[in-house]
C-alpha positions as a Markdown table, in Angstrom:
| # | Residue | x | y | z |
|---|---|---|---|---|
| 1 | Met | -59.2 | -5.9 | 13.1 |
| 2 | Phe | -58.5 | -2.2 | 13.0 |
| 3 | Lys | -55.6 | -2.8 | 15.4 |
| 4 | Asn | -54.1 | -5.5 | 13.3 |
| 5 | Thr | -54.4 | -3.5 | 10.1 |
| 6 | Phe | -52.7 | -0.5 | 11.8 |
| 7 | Leu | -49.8 | -2.6 | 13.0 |
| 8 | Phe | -49.4 | -4.1 | 9.5 |
| 9 | Phe | -49.0 | -0.6 | 8.0 |
| 10 | Val | -46.6 | 0.4 | 10.7 |
| 11 | Val | -44.4 | -2.6 | 10.0 |
| 12 | Leu | -44.6 | -2.0 | 6.2 |
| 13 | Ile | -43.6 | 1.6 | 6.5 |
| 14 | Phe | -40.7 | 0.8 | 8.8 |
| 15 | Ser | -39.4 | -2.0 | 6.5 |
| 16 | Cys | -39.6 | 0.2 | 3.4 |
| 17 | Gly | -37.7 | 3.0 | 5.3 |
| 18 | Asn | -34.9 | 0.6 | 6.2 |
| 19 | Ser | -34.7 | -0.7 | 2.7 |
| 20 | Ile | -34.3 | 2.7 | 1.3 |
| 21 | Lys | -31.7 | 3.6 | 4.0 |
| 22 | Asn | -29.7 | 0.5 | 3.4 |
| 23 | Asn | -29.8 | 1.1 | -0.4 |
| 24 | Glu | -28.3 | 4.5 | 0.1 |
| 25 | Asn | -25.6 | 3.4 | 2.5 |
| 26 | Gly | -24.7 | 0.4 | 0.4 |
| 27 | Lys | -24.5 | 2.4 | -2.8 |
| 28 | Glu | -21.1 | 1.8 | -4.4 |
| 29 | Lys | -18.9 | 4.7 | -5.5 |
| 30 | Lys | -17.5 | 4.6 | -9.0 |
| 31 | Thr | -14.0 | 3.1 | -9.4 |
| 32 | Ala | -10.9 | 5.1 | -10.0 |
| 33 | Ile | -10.2 | 8.7 | -10.5 |
| 34 | Asn | -7.9 | 10.4 | -12.9 |
| 35 | Asn | -7.5 | 13.1 | -15.5 |
| 36 | Glu | -9.2 | 10.7 | -18.0 |
| 37 | Asn | -12.8 | 9.5 | -18.3 |
| 38 | Glu | -13.8 | 6.4 | -16.6 |
| 39 | Ser | -13.9 | 3.2 | -18.6 |
| 40 | Ser | -16.5 | 0.4 | -18.3 |
| 41 | Glu | -13.6 | -1.9 | -18.3 |
| 42 | His | -12.8 | -0.8 | -14.8 |
| 43 | Ser | -16.3 | -1.1 | -13.5 |
| 44 | Asn | -17.3 | -2.0 | -10.0 |
| 45 | Lys | -17.1 | -5.8 | -10.3 |
| 46 | Pro | -16.2 | -7.7 | -7.1 |
| 47 | Leu | -13.1 | -9.8 | -7.0 |
| 48 | Glu | -13.8 | -13.4 | -8.1 |
| 49 | Asp | -13.1 | -15.1 | -4.8 |
| 50 | Lys | -15.3 | -13.4 | -2.2 |
| 51 | Asn | -13.6 | -15.3 | 0.6 |
| 52 | Ile | -10.2 | -13.6 | 0.1 |
| 53 | Lys | -9.9 | -10.2 | 1.7 |
| 54 | Thr | -7.1 | -8.0 | 0.5 |
| 55 | Gly | -5.2 | -5.6 | 2.7 |
| 56 | Ala | -7.3 | -2.8 | 1.5 |
| 57 | Asp | -10.4 | -4.7 | 2.6 |
| 58 | Asn | -9.1 | -5.1 | 6.1 |
| 59 | Tyr | -9.6 | -1.4 | 6.8 |
| 60 | Ile | -10.4 | -1.9 | 10.5 |
| 61 | Glu | -6.7 | -2.5 | 10.9 |
| 62 | Tyr | -5.4 | 0.6 | 9.2 |
| 63 | Leu | -8.1 | 3.3 | 9.5 |
| 64 | Pro | -7.3 | 4.1 | 13.1 |
| 65 | Leu | -3.6 | 4.7 | 12.1 |
| 66 | Leu | -4.7 | 7.3 | 9.6 |
| 67 | Glu | -6.9 | 9.5 | 11.9 |
| 68 | Asn | -5.7 | 13.1 | 12.2 |
| 69 | Lys | -2.7 | 12.3 | 9.9 |
| 70 | Lys | -1.7 | 13.7 | 6.5 |
| 71 | Ile | -1.6 | 10.9 | 4.0 |
| 72 | Gly | 0.1 | 10.2 | 0.7 |
| 73 | Ile | -0.9 | 7.2 | -1.4 |
| 74 | Ile | 0.9 | 5.2 | -4.0 |
| 75 | Thr | -1.7 | 3.4 | -6.1 |
| 76 | Asn | -3.4 | 3.1 | -9.5 |
| 77 | Gln | -6.5 | 1.5 | -11.0 |
| 78 | Ser | -5.7 | -1.8 | -9.2 |
| 79 | Gly | -6.2 | -0.2 | -5.8 |
| 80 | Ile | -9.8 | -1.2 | -5.2 |
| 81 | Leu | -11.7 | -2.8 | -2.3 |
| 82 | Thr | -13.6 | -6.0 | -3.0 |
| 83 | Asn | -16.8 | -4.1 | -3.6 |
| 84 | Gly | -15.1 | -2.2 | -6.4 |
| 85 | Thr | -14.7 | 1.1 | -4.5 |
| 86 | His | -11.3 | 2.7 | -5.2 |
| 87 | Leu | -9.1 | 3.1 | -2.2 |
| 88 | Val | -8.8 | 6.8 | -2.6 |
| 89 | Asp | -12.6 | 7.2 | -2.8 |
| 90 | Phe | -13.0 | 5.0 | 0.3 |
| 91 | Leu | -10.4 | 6.9 | 2.4 |
| 92 | Leu | -12.0 | 10.3 | 1.5 |
| 93 | Ser | -15.4 | 8.9 | 2.5 |
| 94 | Lys | -13.9 | 8.2 | 5.9 |
| 95 | Asn | -12.6 | 11.8 | 6.1 |
| 96 | Ile | -9.0 | 10.7 | 5.8 |
| 97 | Asn | -6.8 | 13.7 | 4.9 |
| 98 | Ile | -5.1 | 12.6 | 1.6 |
| 99 | Gln | -2.5 | 15.2 | 0.5 |
| 100 | Thr | -1.1 | 13.6 | -2.7 |
| 101 | Ile | -1.5 | 10.6 | -5.0 |
| 102 | Phe | 1.7 | 9.1 | -6.4 |
| 103 | Ala | 1.4 | 7.1 | -9.6 |
| 104 | Pro | 3.8 | 4.3 | -10.8 |
| 105 | Glu | 4.6 | 3.2 | -14.4 |
| 106 | His | 1.5 | 3.4 | -16.6 |
| 107 | Gly | 0.0 | 6.2 | -14.5 |
| 108 | Phe | -2.8 | 6.5 | -12.0 |
| 109 | Arg | -5.3 | 5.1 | -14.5 |
| 110 | Gly | -2.9 | 2.5 | -15.8 |
| 111 | Thr | -3.3 | 3.3 | -19.5 |
| 112 | Ala | 0.1 | 4.6 | -20.5 |
| 113 | Asp | 2.5 | 2.6 | -22.6 |
| 114 | Ala | 5.4 | 0.7 | -21.0 |
| 115 | Gly | 8.2 | 3.1 | -20.6 |
| 116 | Glu | 6.1 | 6.2 | -21.5 |
| 117 | Val | 7.0 | 9.3 | -19.5 |
| 118 | Ile | 4.1 | 10.2 | -17.2 |
| 119 | Lys | 3.5 | 13.9 | -16.4 |
| 120 | Asp | 2.3 | 15.2 | -13.0 |
| 121 | Gly | -1.2 | 16.3 | -12.9 |
| 122 | Lys | -4.4 | 16.8 | -10.9 |
| 123 | Asp | -7.3 | 14.4 | -10.3 |
| 124 | Ile | -10.4 | 15.9 | -11.9 |
| 125 | Lys | -12.8 | 14.2 | -9.4 |
| 126 | Thr | -11.1 | 15.2 | -6.1 |
| 127 | Gly | -8.7 | 17.9 | -7.1 |
| 128 | Leu | -5.8 | 16.0 | -5.5 |
| 129 | Pro | -2.4 | 16.4 | -7.0 |
| 130 | Ile | -0.9 | 13.4 | -8.9 |
| 131 | Val | 2.8 | 13.0 | -8.8 |
| 132 | Ser | 4.4 | 10.5 | -11.2 |
| 133 | Leu | 7.0 | 8.0 | -9.9 |
| 134 | Tyr | 8.3 | 7.1 | -13.3 |
| 135 | Gly | 10.7 | 8.6 | -15.7 |
| 136 | Asn | 13.1 | 11.1 | -14.0 |
| 137 | Asn | 11.3 | 11.0 | -10.7 |
| 138 | Lys | 11.2 | 7.3 | -9.7 |
| 139 | Lys | 11.8 | 8.2 | -6.0 |
| 140 | Pro | 9.6 | 10.7 | -4.1 |
| 141 | Lys | 11.5 | 13.9 | -3.5 |
| 142 | Glu | 11.7 | 15.6 | -0.1 |
| 143 | Glu | 9.6 | 18.5 | -1.2 |
| 144 | Gln | 6.9 | 16.2 | -2.6 |
| 145 | Leu | 6.7 | 14.5 | 0.8 |
| 146 | Lys | 6.6 | 17.7 | 2.9 |
| 147 | Gly | 3.9 | 17.6 | 5.5 |
| 148 | Ile | 3.0 | 14.0 | 4.9 |
| 149 | Asp | 2.9 | 11.8 | 8.0 |
| 150 | Ile | 2.1 | 8.4 | 6.5 |
| 151 | Leu | 2.5 | 6.9 | 3.0 |
| 152 | Ile | 0.1 | 4.1 | 1.9 |
| 153 | Phe | 1.3 | 1.7 | -0.8 |
| 154 | Asp | -1.4 | -0.3 | -2.7 |
| 155 | Leu | -0.5 | -1.8 | -6.1 |
| 156 | Gln | -1.3 | -5.2 | -7.6 |
| 157 | Asp | 2.0 | -7.0 | -8.3 |
| 158 | Val | 2.3 | -10.1 | -10.5 |
| 159 | Gly | 5.3 | -11.7 | -8.9 |
| 160 | Ala | 8.0 | -11.0 | -11.6 |
| 161 | Arg | 11.3 | -9.3 | -11.0 |
| 162 | Phe | 11.0 | -7.0 | -14.1 |
| 163 | Tyr | 7.4 | -5.8 | -13.3 |
| 164 | Thr | 8.3 | -2.3 | -12.1 |
| 165 | Tyr | 5.9 | -2.0 | -9.2 |
| 166 | Ile | 8.4 | -3.6 | -6.8 |
| 167 | Ser | 11.0 | -1.2 | -8.1 |
| 168 | Ser | 8.7 | 1.7 | -7.2 |
| 169 | Leu | 8.2 | 0.0 | -3.8 |
| 170 | His | 12.0 | 0.1 | -3.3 |
| 171 | Tyr | 12.3 | 3.8 | -4.0 |
| 172 | Val | 9.2 | 4.6 | -1.9 |
| 173 | Met | 10.7 | 2.7 | 1.1 |
| 174 | Glu | 14.0 | 4.5 | 0.7 |
| 175 | Ala | 12.3 | 7.9 | 0.6 |
| 176 | Cys | 10.3 | 7.0 | 3.7 |
| 177 | Ala | 13.4 | 6.0 | 5.6 |
| 178 | Glu | 15.2 | 9.2 | 4.6 |
| 179 | Asn | 12.3 | 11.4 | 5.6 |
| 180 | Lys | 11.2 | 9.5 | 8.6 |
| 181 | Ile | 7.7 | 8.7 | 7.2 |
| 182 | Gln | 5.9 | 5.5 | 8.1 |
| 183 | Leu | 4.9 | 3.3 | 5.2 |
| 184 | Ile | 1.8 | 1.1 | 5.3 |
| 185 | Val | 1.7 | -1.6 | 2.6 |
| 186 | Leu | -1.8 | -3.0 | 1.9 |
| 187 | Asp | -1.2 | -6.5 | 0.7 |
| 188 | Arg | -2.7 | -8.3 | -2.3 |
| 189 | Pro | -2.3 | -11.9 | -3.5 |
| 190 | Asn | 0.3 | -12.8 | -6.0 |
| 191 | Pro | -1.6 | -14.2 | -9.1 |
| 192 | Asn | 1.5 | -16.3 | -9.9 |
| 193 | Gly | 1.3 | -17.6 | -6.3 |
| 194 | Asn | 4.1 | -19.8 | -5.2 |
| 195 | Ile | 6.3 | -20.0 | -8.4 |
| 196 | Val | 10.0 | -19.3 | -7.7 |
| 197 | Asp | 12.0 | -19.8 | -10.8 |
| 198 | Gly | 14.6 | -18.3 | -13.2 |
| 199 | Pro | 18.1 | -16.9 | -13.1 |
| 200 | Ile | 19.1 | -14.7 | -10.2 |
| 201 | Leu | 20.0 | -11.1 | -11.0 |
| 202 | Glu | 23.7 | -10.3 | -11.1 |
| 203 | Glu | 24.6 | -7.0 | -9.4 |
| 204 | Glu | 26.3 | -5.6 | -12.5 |
| 205 | His | 23.0 | -5.8 | -14.4 |
| 206 | His | 21.0 | -3.8 | -11.8 |
| 207 | Ser | 18.3 | -1.6 | -13.4 |
| 208 | Phe | 14.8 | -0.4 | -12.9 |
| 209 | Val | 13.6 | -3.7 | -14.3 |
| 210 | Gly | 15.9 | -5.6 | -12.0 |
| 211 | Met | 16.6 | -4.0 | -8.6 |
| 212 | His | 17.5 | -6.9 | -6.4 |
| 213 | Lys | 19.3 | -10.3 | -6.5 |
| 214 | Ile | 16.2 | -12.4 | -6.9 |
| 215 | Pro | 15.0 | -14.9 | -9.5 |
| 216 | Val | 12.7 | -13.8 | -12.3 |
| 217 | Leu | 9.6 | -15.2 | -10.4 |
| 218 | His | 9.9 | -14.6 | -6.7 |
| 219 | Gly | 6.7 | -16.2 | -5.3 |
| 220 | Met | 6.0 | -13.5 | -2.8 |
| 221 | Thr | 3.2 | -10.9 | -2.2 |
| 222 | Ile | 4.0 | -7.2 | -2.3 |
| 223 | Ala | 4.0 | -7.0 | 1.5 |
| 224 | Glu | 6.3 | -10.0 | 1.9 |
| 225 | Tyr | 8.6 | -8.4 | -0.6 |
| 226 | Ala | 8.6 | -5.1 | 1.3 |
| 227 | Lys | 9.6 | -7.0 | 4.4 |
| 228 | Met | 12.4 | -8.7 | 2.5 |
| 229 | Ile | 13.7 | -5.3 | 1.2 |
| 230 | Asn | 13.7 | -4.0 | 4.7 |
| 231 | Gly | 15.1 | -7.1 | 6.4 |
| 232 | Glu | 17.9 | -7.6 | 3.9 |
| 233 | Lys | 18.8 | -3.9 | 4.1 |
| 234 | Trp | 18.6 | -3.5 | 0.3 |
| 235 | Leu | 17.9 | 0.3 | 0.6 |
| 236 | Lys | 20.7 | 2.8 | 0.1 |
| 237 | Asn | 23.4 | 2.6 | 2.8 |
| 238 | Gly | 21.4 | -0.2 | 4.5 |
| 239 | Ile | 18.8 | 2.1 | 5.9 |
| 240 | Gln | 15.4 | 0.7 | 6.9 |
| 241 | Cys | 12.0 | 2.3 | 6.9 |
| 242 | Glu | 9.2 | 2.2 | 9.5 |
| 243 | Leu | 7.1 | -0.5 | 7.8 |
| 244 | Lys | 3.6 | -1.7 | 8.6 |
| 245 | Thr | 2.0 | -4.4 | 6.5 |
| 246 | Ile | -1.8 | -5.1 | 6.4 |
| 247 | Ser | -2.2 | -8.8 | 5.4 |
| 248 | Cys | -4.8 | -10.5 | 3.3 |
| 249 | Thr | -7.1 | -12.9 | 5.0 |
| 250 | Asn | -8.5 | -16.3 | 3.9 |
| 251 | Tyr | -5.5 | -16.6 | 1.5 |
| 252 | Asn | -2.6 | -19.0 | 0.9 |
| 253 | Arg | -0.1 | -18.8 | -1.9 |
| 254 | Asn | -1.4 | -22.0 | -3.6 |
| 255 | Met | -4.8 | -20.5 | -4.2 |
| 256 | Ser | -5.8 | -19.5 | -7.7 |
| 257 | Tyr | -6.4 | -15.7 | -7.8 |
| 258 | Asp | -7.7 | -14.0 | -10.9 |
| 259 | Leu | -7.8 | -10.2 | -11.2 |
| 260 | Leu | -10.8 | -8.4 | -12.6 |
| 261 | Val | -8.9 | -5.1 | -13.0 |
| 262 | Lys | -5.9 | -5.1 | -15.3 |
| 263 | Pro | -2.8 | -4.4 | -13.3 |
| 264 | Ser | -1.3 | -2.7 | -16.4 |
| 265 | Pro | -2.6 | -2.1 | -20.0 |
| 266 | Asn | -0.9 | -5.0 | -21.6 |
| 267 | Leu | -1.9 | -7.7 | -19.1 |
| 268 | Pro | -5.6 | -8.0 | -19.9 |
| 269 | Asn | -6.4 | -11.3 | -18.3 |
| 270 | Ser | -5.2 | -14.2 | -16.1 |
| 271 | Gln | -3.7 | -16.0 | -19.1 |
| 272 | Ser | -1.4 | -13.1 | -19.9 |
| 273 | Ile | -0.4 | -12.7 | -16.3 |
| 274 | Asn | 0.5 | -16.4 | -16.1 |
| 275 | Leu | 2.6 | -16.2 | -19.3 |
| 276 | Tyr | 4.0 | -12.8 | -18.7 |
| 277 | Ala | 7.4 | -13.7 | -17.1 |
| 278 | Ser | 8.1 | -16.3 | -19.7 |
| 279 | Leu | 7.1 | -14.2 | -22.7 |
| 280 | Cys | 8.6 | -11.0 | -21.4 |
| 281 | Phe | 12.1 | -12.2 | -22.5 |
| 282 | Phe | 10.9 | -11.5 | -26.1 |
| 283 | Glu | 10.9 | -7.8 | -25.2 |
| 284 | Gly | 14.7 | -8.1 | -25.5 |
| 285 | Thr | 14.5 | -9.6 | -28.9 |
| 286 | Asn | 13.1 | -8.8 | -32.4 |
| 287 | Val | 9.9 | -10.8 | -31.6 |
| 288 | Ser | 6.6 | -9.2 | -30.7 |
| 289 | Val | 4.6 | -10.4 | -27.7 |
| 290 | Gly | 1.3 | -9.1 | -29.1 |
| 291 | Arg | 1.4 | -5.5 | -28.1 |
| 292 | Gly | -1.0 | -3.7 | -30.4 |
| 293 | Thr | -3.4 | -6.7 | -30.4 |
| 294 | Asn | -6.0 | -7.9 | -27.9 |
| 295 | Asn | -3.9 | -10.9 | -26.9 |
| 296 | Gln | -0.8 | -9.2 | -25.4 |
| 297 | Phe | 1.6 | -11.7 | -23.7 |
| 298 | Gln | -0.5 | -14.6 | -25.0 |
| 299 | Ile | 1.0 | -14.7 | -28.5 |
| 300 | Tyr | 4.3 | -14.1 | -30.0 |
| 301 | Gly | 5.6 | -13.6 | -33.6 |
| 302 | Ser | 7.7 | -11.6 | -36.0 |
| 303 | Pro | 8.1 | -11.2 | -39.8 |
| 304 | Tyr | 11.4 | -13.1 | -39.4 |
| 305 | Leu | 9.9 | -16.3 | -38.2 |
| 306 | Pro | 8.6 | -19.0 | -40.7 |
| 307 | Lys | 5.2 | -18.4 | -42.3 |
| 308 | Ser | 2.6 | -20.5 | -40.6 |
| 309 | Asn | -1.2 | -20.8 | -40.2 |
| 310 | Phe | -1.1 | -18.4 | -37.2 |
| 311 | Asn | -0.3 | -14.7 | -37.8 |
| 312 | Phe | -1.2 | -11.3 | -36.4 |
| 313 | Thr | -0.8 | -7.7 | -37.4 |
| 314 | Pro | -0.1 | -5.2 | -34.5 |
| 315 | Lys | -2.0 | -1.9 | -34.6 |
| 316 | Pro | -2.0 | 1.0 | -32.2 |
| 317 | Asn | -4.2 | 0.5 | -29.1 |
| 318 | Glu | -4.4 | 1.4 | -25.4 |
| 319 | Gly | -1.0 | 0.8 | -23.9 |
| 320 | Ala | 0.7 | 0.5 | -27.3 |
| 321 | Lys | 0.6 | 3.7 | -29.3 |
| 322 | Asp | 3.3 | 2.6 | -31.7 |
| 323 | Pro | 3.7 | -1.2 | -31.3 |
| 324 | Met | 6.6 | -3.2 | -32.7 |
| 325 | Tyr | 5.9 | -4.2 | -36.3 |
| 326 | Asn | 3.0 | -1.8 | -36.5 |
| 327 | Gly | 1.0 | -2.8 | -39.6 |
| 328 | Lys | 3.3 | -5.7 | -40.5 |
| 329 | Thr | 2.3 | -9.4 | -40.5 |
| 330 | Cys | 3.9 | -11.4 | -37.8 |
| 331 | Tyr | 4.1 | -15.2 | -37.8 |
| 332 | Gly | 4.5 | -17.2 | -34.6 |
| 333 | Glu | 2.5 | -19.1 | -32.0 |
| 334 | Asp | -0.9 | -18.7 | -30.3 |
| 335 | Leu | -0.8 | -19.5 | -26.6 |
| 336 | Thr | -4.2 | -18.1 | -25.6 |
| 337 | Lys | -5.7 | -21.6 | -25.0 |
| 338 | Ile | -2.8 | -23.5 | -23.4 |
| 339 | Glu | -3.0 | -24.8 | -19.8 |
| 340 | Lys | -1.7 | -22.7 | -16.9 |
| 341 | Ile | 2.1 | -23.0 | -16.5 |
| 342 | Asn | 3.8 | -23.4 | -13.1 |
| 343 | Gln | 7.3 | -22.5 | -14.0 |
| 344 | Leu | 9.3 | -20.1 | -16.1 |
| 345 | Glu | 9.2 | -21.5 | -19.6 |
| 346 | Leu | 12.1 | -21.1 | -22.0 |
| 347 | Lys | 10.8 | -23.4 | -24.8 |
| 348 | Trp | 9.2 | -20.6 | -26.8 |
| 349 | Leu | 12.2 | -18.3 | -26.6 |
| 350 | Ile | 14.5 | -21.2 | -27.7 |
| 351 | Lys | 12.2 | -22.2 | -30.5 |
| 352 | Ala | 11.9 | -18.7 | -31.9 |
| 353 | Tyr | 15.7 | -18.2 | -31.8 |
| 354 | Asn | 16.3 | -21.5 | -33.6 |
| 355 | Gln | 13.7 | -20.6 | -36.3 |
| 356 | Thr | 14.5 | -17.0 | -36.9 |
| 357 | Ser | 15.9 | -16.1 | -40.3 |
| 358 | Asp | 18.8 | -14.0 | -38.9 |
| 359 | Lys | 20.1 | -15.1 | -35.5 |
| 360 | Ser | 22.5 | -12.2 | -35.3 |
| 361 | Lys | 19.6 | -9.8 | -35.1 |
| 362 | Phe | 17.5 | -11.8 | -32.6 |
| 363 | Phe | 18.8 | -10.4 | -29.3 |
| 364 | Asn | 19.1 | -6.8 | -28.3 |
| 365 | Ser | 20.8 | -5.1 | -25.3 |
| 366 | Phe | 17.6 | -5.1 | -23.2 |
| 367 | Phe | 17.6 | -8.9 | -23.1 |
| 368 | Thr | 20.4 | -9.0 | -20.5 |
| 369 | Lys | 18.6 | -6.5 | -18.3 |
| 370 | Leu | 15.5 | -8.7 | -18.3 |
| 371 | Ala | 17.5 | -11.9 | -17.7 |
| 372 | Gly | 19.7 | -10.2 | -15.1 |
| 373 | Thr | 22.6 | -12.1 | -16.5 |
| 374 | Lys | 24.6 | -12.5 | -19.8 |
| 375 | Lys | 24.7 | -16.2 | -19.3 |
| 376 | Leu | 21.1 | -16.9 | -20.6 |
| 377 | Gln | 21.7 | -15.4 | -24.0 |
| 378 | Glu | 25.1 | -17.2 | -24.3 |
| 379 | Gln | 23.5 | -20.5 | -23.3 |
| 380 | Ile | 20.7 | -20.2 | -25.9 |
| 381 | Glu | 23.2 | -19.2 | -28.6 |
| 382 | Lys | 25.4 | -22.2 | -27.8 |
| 383 | Gly | 22.4 | -24.5 | -28.2 |
| 384 | Ile | 22.3 | -25.7 | -24.5 |
| 385 | Ser | 19.0 | -27.4 | -23.8 |
| 386 | Glu | 16.3 | -25.9 | -21.5 |
| 387 | Lys | 16.8 | -28.7 | -19.1 |
| 388 | Glu | 20.5 | -28.0 | -18.8 |
| 389 | Ile | 20.0 | -24.3 | -18.5 |
| 390 | Arg | 17.5 | -24.8 | -15.6 |
| 391 | Lys | 20.1 | -26.9 | -13.8 |
| 392 | Thr | 22.4 | -23.9 | -13.7 |
| 393 | Trp | 19.7 | -22.0 | -11.7 |
| 394 | Glu | 19.1 | -24.6 | -9.0 |
| 395 | Lys | 21.8 | -23.6 | -6.4 |
| 396 | Asp | 20.9 | -19.9 | -6.5 |
| 397 | Ile | 17.2 | -20.6 | -6.3 |
| 398 | Asn | 17.6 | -22.8 | -3.3 |
| 399 | Ser | 19.6 | -20.1 | -1.5 |
| 400 | Phe | 17.0 | -17.5 | -2.4 |
| 401 | Lys | 14.2 | -19.7 | -1.0 |
| 402 | Lys | 16.0 | -20.0 | 2.3 |
| 403 | Met | 16.2 | -16.2 | 2.5 |
| 404 | Arg | 12.7 | -15.7 | 1.3 |
| 405 | Ala | 11.3 | -18.0 | 4.0 |
| 406 | Leu | 12.2 | -15.5 | 6.7 |
| 407 | Tyr | 9.7 | -13.0 | 5.3 |
| 408 | Leu | 6.7 | -15.1 | 4.2 |
| 409 | Ile | 3.3 | -14.2 | 5.8 |
| 410 | Tyr | 1.1 | -16.9 | 4.2 |
| 411 | Glu | 1.2 | -20.7 | 4.2 |
| 412 | Asn | 1.9 | -22.7 | 1.1 |
């Protein structure tokens, strides 16, 4: 009996020891690092579909490439592993030598207004320098890349031409090509999946919200898009960078994929991400898309639309320090509960134009940059139906799909 009791206590002590050890090793690090305090909104919640592994999760593929190298990383609050650990934290825990963090529009924490100038700074947690890739410094300068062997790109895109993370990708690839630095793109699913739709950008309307001759919705992941930029020689003078992509696993583009970290401050949920490309056209009009509310890109309205049962009053909040129609009542439409759409919708834009009290003040010059063509505004002003407008896109979309097929990584 004594022998059995002794063995019982030995097993018990060993089990407790392992439990404590596993708890310490499995302890999650806090998400995100920046000059700002952490927000519970960006807490360590796992991605909804535990079967999908992002490029960042497939670290067995990229960690060996980073050993004994000096690393720069382009990322923001969306650059997390499935367990909620921020990529920068994870790499530092693996003794990877990170030199610099480069931040896109909205900053490293993703809290700045759209178009707001982001200043360079220093990460309080790690002491790493943060370089803004927005404003006057959209492309990393040679001196900012000095000593860096490899750049890592990890941003959550939403599949729309005017979402500027793919514009930042273009400039990062160009800087890598010019400075002979390898670029590793950690892939993430496109939450708008396989949708390819909208007018193709015309070259004369090239801007930071429209860098390439693609439709509004391109239906590609960020790594697939990087391959297309390189393969089509869209970088300056046709140069190409040394590109390595780390794919997602257990993913195809028809899968539903919801983000639990906002990719930018005014895309708070999956409904806003799904409606973003369609409602973003309103940013080139006198109609608000709900900036300054909690339903950004899920509602629209203005003081110049007919009074109705639905209204909202924008007020300053995160990502909208001075929103359009600040403090004014806007009338329009609530789209927070509508079913998911699978194409670029023009019906709300056309409806608002037809109902506005002064059509001459409806569009502004930014609309053409968003549309990538003057034709769309002209078609709406002439009263051409959505069905007829969509027909004018078909030939160009089909040509784009053929080009796009060369660079796809995942099955439909």
